[in-house]
N, C-alpha and C positions, 0 to 999 in steps of 0.2 A: 471613640472608634466608630467609623461608619459600619452600618449593618449592610455589607455589600450584597448578601444574598437577597435581602428585602429589596434593595434598590434594583437588583437584576430583575426580580419578578415584576417590579414597577414599570421598567423601561423596555424590556426585551420582548419580542414575540416569543411565544411559548413553543419552542422547537426542540430544546434540549432537555433530557431528564438528567440533571446534574446531580452529583453526590454533594452532600452537605458539608462541604470544605471549601475554603477559599485559599488557593495557592498563591504565594506572593514572592517566593525566591527558590531558585534551583541551582545545584552544583553537582556535577557528576551524575550519579545514579539516585541522588537524594533531592526531595523538595521540602519546603517548609510552608506551613499555613500561617494565617495572620495572627494566630495565637502563639506561634513559635514552635509547634509540634512538627517533628520530623517524619518523613515518610520515605520508604524504599519504593522507587517508581518502577513498576513492571507494566507501565502502559506506555510510557514515553511518548505522550501526545499522540496516541494511536499510531505507533510505529514511525514516528516523525523524528524524534531526537536520537538519530543514529549514534552520535558521540556523547550522548548525555546532555545535561543541562549546562549551558554557558561554557562550553568547551573553549579553552584559550585560543585555538586555531580559528574557530568560528568568530569569537568575540573580536580578535585581532583583525580578521578580514573585514568584518562589519565596520569597525572603527575607522580603519584606513580608507575604506571605500566611501563611507559617509563624509569624511573630510575631503574627498576628492571629487566624486561625482555620484549623484544619487539616482537621477532619472533623466532621460532625454527623449524617449519614444523611439520606435524602430524606423523612423525617417532618417536616422543617422546610424553610422557604424559606431560601435563601442567595443572596448577591449575585453572586458570581463566575459561577455557572452560568447566571444570567439574563443577565448581560452577554455571556457567550460565546454563548448561544443567539441573542440579538438580533443580534449581529454575523454569525453564520452565516446567518441567515435574510435579513438585509438585503442580503446579497451572493450570493444564490442564487435559485433559483425555488421554494423551499420554504416551507412555512407553520408547521411544527411540528418539534420536535426531541426526541430522548431521548439522554442521555448515559450511556456505559458506560466500560468500562476497556480495551477492546482491540477490534481489527477482527473477530476471531472472534465476540465477544459482539455486536458491531453487526450483523454478518450473521446470526446466529441470531435476533436480535431483529426484523430485517427479514423473515425467513421467517415468524416468528410473526405479524407484522402482516399479511403477504400471506394467510396462512392464515385469519386472523380476517376479512379482506376477503372472502375466498372463502366462507367460511361465511355471512356476512351478505348477500352481494351476488351470489354466483355458484352458488347452490344447493348449497353444501358443497364446492366445488372446493378441492383442497388440494395438488395437484402443482405443483411448481416446476421449469421447464426450466432447466438450466445447461449449460455446455459442456465438451467435452473439453479438457484442458490448463488448465483454469481452477484457481484456488486461492481457497478461501473461509474456510479456518481449520482448527483442529485439534480441535474438539468432534466428537463422534461424528456428529452431524447435518451439520455442515459438511464433515466428511470425505465423507460421502455425497454432498453437493452438489458437492464437488470432483471434477472429471472426471479424475482421475489414479489408476490401479489401483494404483500403488506405495504410495499412502497408505491406500487402501481395503482392500487384501489382508489385512493382519494382523488386521483386525476384523470380517471377514464373519461373519455376514450384517449388511449395512448397513441402517440405518433406511429405511423407504419413504418415498415422497413426492418423490423427485427423478429426473428423467430427464435423462442426459447426452447431448448431441448435439454434432455437430462445430461448432467456432468459426467465425465469418465465413461461416456457411452459413445463409441465410434459409430456404431450402427445407426443411432438416433441422428447423428450429424449427417451421415450419408443419406438417410431417408429424407431429411429436410432440405438437401441440397437440390437446387433447381436451375433453370436457366436465369432466374432472377438473382441468384447468389453471387455476391462479390467478394465475401470475406466471411471467415470464422473468427470470432474474438472470444478468448477464454483467458482465465487466470491460471498460471502454472500450478499454483495451489490457492484454492479459494480461501479468502481471509474472512470477510464479513459473513459468508454463508456457512461458516463452521470450521475453519482451518481443515479443509478437506483436501487430502493429498491423493492425487489420481495414481492409477496403475503406472508402472514404470514405462510401459510402451504407449500410453495414451497420447502423448504429444507427438511421438514418432509417427503414430498411425495417423494423427491429424495432419501432420506435415505432408506425408505421402498422399493422403486423400486431396489436400489443397493443391499439391503439385499435379496430381492426376487430373483434376478439374480445372486447372488453371486459375484458382481463386487465391485470395490472400489469407495468410495466417497472421492475426494480430494477437499479441500477448500483452495482457494488462498486468504490468508488473509494478503498479503504483504501490502495492503493500509488500511484494516479494522482492523487489529490486534493491540494489545498492547494498548488498551484503547480508540482508536479512536472513536468508536461508542458509548461508554458508558458502555460497558462491556469489560472485559479484552480481550476476544476474541468475534468476532461477532457471532459465531456459538452458543454462550450461550444465545443470544437473542431467538433463534428458537427452543430450546429444542431438539437439536440433537447432536450427536458426530460423527465427520467424522473419516475416517480411517487414512488420511494423511492431514496435514495442512502445509502451507508454510507461513513464516514470513519474514520481512525485514524491510525497511523504518524506522518506529519508534522505532524498537528494540534497536538500537544503540544510540539513542539520538543525532544523527548527524554524527556518525561513520559508515562507510560501514559494514554491516553484513547481512547475511541471514541465514534461519534455515529451515530445514524439520523436522517435528515432526510426528511420526508414532506410531500407536497402535502395539502391539505385532504381531497381525494377519498379518499385511502388512510389518513388518520389515524383509524382506527377502534379504537385501544386505549381502554379505559375503566379507571378506577381498579381495581388489582389484576390486571390482564392481564399486566403485566410489571413488572419492577423490578430494582433493584441496590442493595447496601449501599454499595459505593464509588463507583458511577457518579455522575459529576458532582460529586465532592468539591471543595471550595474550592481546594485546593492545585493539583490537576490542571487545574482550570478557569482558575485564574489564569495558569498557565503557557500553556495554549492561547489564551486571550484575548490575552496579550501577544505571542505567535507570530503569530497570525492578524492582529493589528493592525499589526504591523511588516511583514508580507508585503503587506498592502493599502496602507499608507501610503508604502511605498517601491517599489511596483509591482514586486515580486520576479517575477511571472510574466513581465513583459517582459524582464527580465534573463535569466531562464531561456530564453526563446525565443532571445535573441541568443547566449548562451554555449552553449546546447544545440545550436544549428545549427553553431557553430563546432566543438564537440566531435564532432558527427556527421560533419562534413567531415573533420576530422583523422583519425577512424577509417576513413573511405572511402579516404583517402590511404594509409593502412597496408594496406587491402584491395589496393589497386593494386600495392603493394610486395611483399606476401607472398601467395603462392598459398595459404598455410595457411588464410587467412581467406576464407570462401565467402560470408558475408553480414554486413551491418551493418544493424541496425534499431532503431527506437525513436523517441521524441519527447521533446523537451525534455531534461531531465536524468534520463531513464530510457533507457538505451542498452544494446545487447548486440552482441557479435560472435560469429559462429558459425565453428568450425573444420571442416576436412575430415577430422579424425581426433580421437580422444579425448586431448586434451592439456590440458584445463582445469585439472585438479589441478596438474600440472607448472607451468603458467603462474601460477596463484595463488601457489604456494610461491616461484617465481623473483621475481615481483613483491614479495612479502613480504620476501624477502632483500634487495631493492634499495630498500625504503622505501615501497612502494605497496600499499595495501589495495584488492583487488577482490574480486568474488564469483563463485564457480562456480556458474553457472545450471544446466548440465548437463555431462555429461562432455566434451562438445565445444563448450561455449559459456561465455562470461564475461558478467557484467552489471556495469553501472556505475550507481550511485546516489548521486552525491556530494551534499554539502550544496548548497542553492540559492543560496548566497552565493559560490560559487567564481567566479574570474575566468578570462579566456583564459590568463593566465600559469600558473595552476594546471593547466589542461588541458595546456598545452605540457610541463610537468614530468611529468605523468602519461604523456603519449604518448612522451616520450623514454625513460622507463623501460620502457613497454610495447614499443617498438620494439626496444630492446636485448634484452628477454626473448624476442620473437618470433624473433630472429636466432639464438637458441640452441636453439629447438625443432625 
């Protein structure tokens, strides 16, 4: 048997801190390593595998499309991307879409769209206000947009055009707004920054402020979109409609894809303003269409609401039992627990040893992003393991 982990160390740039397990197969909410050990997956590819691993509708869509047409480029019309665009727009508040390959690309494109809007409608305004502890991607511009110094520090000086302010603080946004501001970009719930849920009126007040100043509101729903929080899109929880929204992660059911959705007001791109070689390719679009169609037809967001609340309640029960846990937060099937000391790495390793995959969010916090198809009994299994682990910390 190959020593896959040793080979990875030999061949790859050292950018990922991987767990000592090599996964080779997945089905539903379970994965197996190269030694045949089974794990309950509460990471789901970092909130990517919406329908779990190798869901039949995704597999069928990929097989049929791979046997039909894989790639052409956007020099030509193709059917799968048009079908996906129609489904996205019919089930949201938006009018236009652009398809890319990742959330980072979607966010980068959204900022370009906002800058073009600022140039045309706001006298050349170009700055985008973002928030501390946000995460918008790994390109240099999106690292500048991301309000986390740990990601920015290796690459200073950062590209200009971004102002980072405190999250869930409308006053901070108002003070940062100037004649240079073209947009405010936030996550409805911060994912990488800590699964931080804002006050119920935060997005409404942001929407009102953007309307008052004539600037755009961009919602990064790369992690929260496509049913993850118990609504198809998280903005629907808060009673607002953004001008621009970005998607990725769960949209493709495990296949790389990203999307920018825009209302007519902000849809100012013209031919040549933006593009992508692979964006909107038939294979990825077929998978995304099948994933989104299944989520809509089976009302997966309602299921996420039900199971997500059950999951949240079970986590709160653990908090009552263990003083180690100081906070439980999240919405739907994006949940986190925070500890009173830095034991997250130890907890992840102990869960792995017992057959549960979880995510280290911070040195003192864990994040849970299971497939949207989990049931209460899956939560029970995970909580039994987690309880056993917490008792050892």
